[in-house]
N, C-alpha and C positions, 0 to 999 in steps of 0.2 A: 557640613564638618562629618569627618568620616568616626566613625567609631573601631575603637579599641578592643581589646582584650580582657578589659575592665567594666570598659563598659555594658558588654556583653555576658558578664558576669552580672554586674545587678543587675540585667533582665533577666537574667535566669536567677536570681534568689527573688525577686519581686514578681513573675510571674508564676512561681511553686507558692510564694507566698506574699501580699501584698503584706499584712499587718507587719512585717518582721520593720523596728524601729531601725534608724538610722545607723547607730552607733553599730549597733550589730553589724550593719549589711558593711561599713566601714570599716570591724575588723576580720570579715569575713573576707574582703577584697584587697588588703594590706592599703586605706589607706584615713586621711585622720577624719573626722567626722565632719568637718567643714567643707573640704573637698570634693570629701563624697556627695551631701548636699547639694552642694554646688554641680555634679554632674547629672543629678538626678535631676533634678532642676532644666538643666542641660535640652535632659532625654523627653521632658513634659513638654517644654517650650518646641522638641523638634516634633513631637506627635507620635515617639517610636510607643510611649504612653497613652492614650487616648482617652480613657474610663477607669474608672475605679471602681469594683460593686462588690457588696457579698453576693453568693450563690445562695440561695433560697431554696429548699427540699420540696421543689411541690405537691409530694402526699403528704407532709407533715399539713401543708393546709387545703387538704381535700383532693386535689386535682391528682385524680388516680391513674389516669389515661395519659398516656404519652401517643400522640398521633402524625403519622405520616404523609402529608396528601400528593397527589400529583394530577396536576391542573397541566391540560390542554388548552392554550391558547387560542382563538377564533381565526384570527388572520393574524400572524405577527407584528409584521408593517400597519396593519391598521389599529393594531392597540397600543393606546399608550402606556405603557411599561410603568415610567415612572408611578402615574397615576394609583394604578392599580395595583405595584406594590406597597406604594406608602399606606392606599387604603386598607389592604390587608394589615400589615405590621402595625398597626394602630389600633389594632382591636387587638385587647387584654390578652388572650387567652392565645393567642400565636406571637410565637417566641421568634422564629426567625419566615429569612423568607428570599428564596434562589430561584435567581434567573439564569435556565438551562439549556446545553444544547439536547438535542436529541426527543425523543418523542412528545415528550410533556416538555409546556414551557418552562411553568412552573414547580421548585419544589416546595411545599411549606409544612413548615413543624409547626406543634402547636399541640398544648393542653388542656386538658378538660379534667371534668370531676368526673361522667358517665354518661354511659352514651346517651341519653337524653338530653346530656347539653353539647359532647357535640351534636348531633342531629340539630341542636337550636343555634349553634356555631355556623358549620357550614349552610342553616336556611341563610342565615347572614350574611356569613362574607358570599357566596355566591349564585341567589337570588336576583340578588336588586344589578349583574355585570352581565353585561352579555360578552364580554370580553374572554370569558371563561367557557365553552365549548364542551369538557366532559371531565371528570376527579374520579381517582379511588382515594380514596383510606387507604393505610396500614394500621394498624393497632400492632405500637412495640409491645415485647414481652419483656424485654432487659436492653437494657444501653451501658455503651458506653464512653465516654467521650474523653477526650484532651486538649483542650483548645491551648496550651502550648503552644509558641512555634520554637521549630528547629533551633538552635543558634548554632551557626561555624563553632570549629575548633580550634582553630588557627585566623588568623588573618588572611585573607585572601592577597 
C-alpha cells in the first residue's frame, strides 16, 4: 500500500514526538480519531514504525564519555561479520555498530563512565577476537544528532 501526504504528516508528527495522543494527531492532520488510529495501526503493520522507546540522557546515569571506535577487520572475506556485529552490540555499553567501506571495516559507538571503564570495555570487546586486527578510539567532545527520516513534501 502506498503512503499519502496524510501518512507522511502522521509519520512526521510521531517521529518528532512519539508521546502525542491519537486525538492530537487526528486534529493536526484533519482526520477523525478512529481513522487516524487505523492509519497508525497500518503504519506499524507495514513496518514504517519499528520500535518506540524513551531516549535516556547517558550523563544523568554516569556515562560521561561517548566514544567512537574505528576497527580494522583482519580479512573481510574470512570474518563472520554477522556474528562479530551481534557479539559487539550485545555489550551494554555499545550502542551502534556499522559495517562500512574504506580503511576501517567497522565503526562502533559506545558510552562509558570514565577512562577505566573504556579500557575495560575495549578489553572485553577486542581481546577475545581475531577478527579485528587494529582499532582506534576517539572520545567525543560534543555531539548533535537528528534521528528523524527526511520525508517527501509532495507525493512523487
